[in-house]
N, C-alpha and C positions, 0 to 999 in steps of 0.2 A: 504494500500500500504506500503510495507516494505522499509527499508532504501536503499537497493540496487536498487530497482526499481526507487526510486526518484533520486538517483545518476545517474542511467542509462539515465533517461529522461533529466537530466541536461547536461550530456555529449553529448547526441544527439542534444540538443538545441545549445550547444556551437559549435558543429561541423557544424550545419546548418549556424550559424552566421559566422563562419570563412570561410565557402564555399561561401556564398553569398556576402560578403563584401571584396572580394579579391582586393588588390591594393589600398584600402582606409585606412584612419587612423581609428583606433578603438576608437572612442570617444563616450561619452554618447549620444551626439546629433545624431550621425550616427545611433546608435542602436535604439534610440527612433524614428528617422525618418523612419527607415525601418520596425520596428516591433511594431509600435503603435497599429495595429489591434490585434495582439496577446496579447498585454499587457492590452488593455482596452475594446475592442469590444467583442472578443471571450469569455473572462471570464464572461462578463455580460450575454451573450447568454447561457453559461453553468449554470450560477447562476439561471436564470429563469427556465431552465429545471430541475435543482436540486430542486427548490422550488416546482415544480409540482410533480415530481416523488418521492421526498423524504420527503417533509414537509406537503403537503396538503392532502395526502392520495388520490391523483388523483381526487380531487374534483374541482380544479380551472383550467379547461382546457384553460381559457383565458390567462393564463400565458405563454402558448406555442406560442401564436402569436408573442409577442415581442421576446421570446426566439429563435424561428426559424428564425425570421428576423435578429436578431443580430448575430446569429451563422453563417448563410450563408453570410451575409454582411461582417462579419469579415474574412471569408475565401476568399471572392472576393477581399476585400481590401488588404489582405496579399499577394495574388498572384499578384495583380496589382502593389503593392509596390516593391516586390522582382524582378519582371521581367519587370517593366515599361510598363504595358499593359492596362492602363486606357482606351484607345480608343477601346479596344476589350472587356474588362471585365465589362463595365457598364451595360449590360443587366442582369448581375447577381443580380442587385438590384431588378429588376422585379421578377426574380426567387426567391429571398429571401422572398418577400411578398407572393408569391405562396406557398412556403414551410411553412411559418408561418400559413397561412390559412388552408393548408392541415393538419398540425398537429392538429389544432382546429377541423377540420372535423373528423380526424381519432380517436382522443382521446376524443372528445366531444360527442355530441348527434348524430353524423352522419347526420347532416342536409344536405340534397341533394342539396339545393339551394346554398350552399357554393362551390359546384363543378363548378358553372358557372364562378365566378371570378378566381378561381384557374386555370381552364383550359385556360381562356383568357390570364392571366398573364404568364402562362407556355408557351403557343404557341408564344406569343409576344417575350418573352425572348429568346426562341430557335431560332425564326426567326431572330431577331436582332443580336444574337450571331453569327449565321451562316453568315449573310450578312456582318457584320463588320469583322469577321474572314477572310472571302474570300477577302474582300477589303484590309485588311492588308497584306494578302498573295500576292494579285495582286500588291500592292505597293512595296512589298519586291522583287517580281520577276521583276517588271518594272525597277528596278535599274540594273538588268542584262539583259537589252533589247537585246543586241546582241546575247546572248545565246538563248533567246526565239525565235529570228528571225531565227537563224540557225536551231533550232529544228523544227520550223514550215516549213521551206524550205525543210528540210530532210523528214518530214512527207508527205509533198505534193509530193515530187519526188517519194517516196515509193508508195503512193496511185496512182500516175499517171502511173507508170510502172506496178503496180499490176493489175490495171483495163485494161491496154493495153494488157497484156499477157493473161488475161482471155477472152478478146474479140476475140483474134486470135485463141483461142483453141476451 
């Protein structure tokens, strides 16, 4: 990677930092508080992947399990920290284990028995993510309860008159 690419990545990171911490003081504690997954968890996940792909000659597929778990967990934690979505993002940890095991399956010996826990964890994480996302959406919409009531009344009136006109025809 050349010098311009590193400078470009640094400017992108600085822009993201300035965008996400608007209105707050830019202290070291604020930056550590918001970006600890990017500073500690994600580099460890990348390190395990680098060990497997770069150093071991693709012989230690077991390195991919913690690598995949740390990589996906770091992304989940970073999204949750930036947007304060811990109540919605926690199923990502189940997904992280599924990704780590899938990497072991894909780059290891393709043991088909690994697909059982991979699929169980994947389905559970998607199910919980969907349920908690819909729950958060419903809680957000219930704050605007009068709007929902008006929309429901309007939809009911439209359906009532639509079925009435089709009955007469």
